[in-house]
N, C-alpha and C positions, 0 to 999 in steps of 0.2 A: 494484456492488461496486467496480469500478475507480475510480469517482468518489470513493467514501469514502477509498480508499487514496491516490489521487493528489492530491485536493484538500484533504482534511482531515488525514490522518495525516502525510503527507510535508511539507506546507506549513504546517500550523498547530501540530502537536505538535513543539515544538522539540527535545525529547529523543528523538525517534524515531531508530532505528538499523535497519540491515538485520535484526538479530536481533529487534527489536520488531515490525517489519513481518511477519516470518515467524511470530512468536508470536501476533500479532493474527489472522493468517489461520488459524492452527491453532485458535484459540479460536472463531472464526466457524464453522469446519467442525464442531467438536465441538458447538456450539450447534445448528446445523442438523441434525446427526445425532440429537441428543436430540429436537428438534422432529419429525423424521421418525419416530423410534421411538414417539412419543406421538400420532402421527397428524395433526399439524398441517401437515406438509410431506410431499409425496409423494416417493417414491424418485427419480423423474426430476429433480425440482427440486434435490434434494440432490446427485445425481450431476452435474448441470449446474454447480452451484456449485463443487464440487470440481474439475471440469475447468477452469472459468474461473480459479480460483485457481492451478492448476498452470500453465496457459497464460500467465497475466498476471504471475506472480511475477518473471520476469526483467525485464520492462518496469518494474515497480514499483521493483525494486532499482536499475535503471539511472537511473530518474527521481530516486530518492533521492540517488544519487551525483552526478548533475548539479546538483540543487538545493542540495546541500551542498558544492559545489566552490568554496571561497573563494579558491583560488589563481588562478581565472580571472575576475578582476574588472577586465578591461581596459576596460570601459565607463567606469570612473571615472578612468582615466589621463589623459584629456583635460581634466579639470576643473582650472582654475587657481585657486589661492587666493592671489591677489596682495594 
């Protein structure tokens, strides 16, 4: 789950925002709940997923903030364009 959020949504989906990350997490939880209700996922797996999302959300939002911080581009200050 974290790999999807950190490596795909934050880095590849250029229009991602904290709100879209939360919305995607909510959609995944609803999907897994439906899968559980239809017998494709057991309750323990669903609960584990919900716990993981709750635990990892602050990390995902911090990673989004870090990845989208364009004010901190000091790495390019040393380049000379003579």
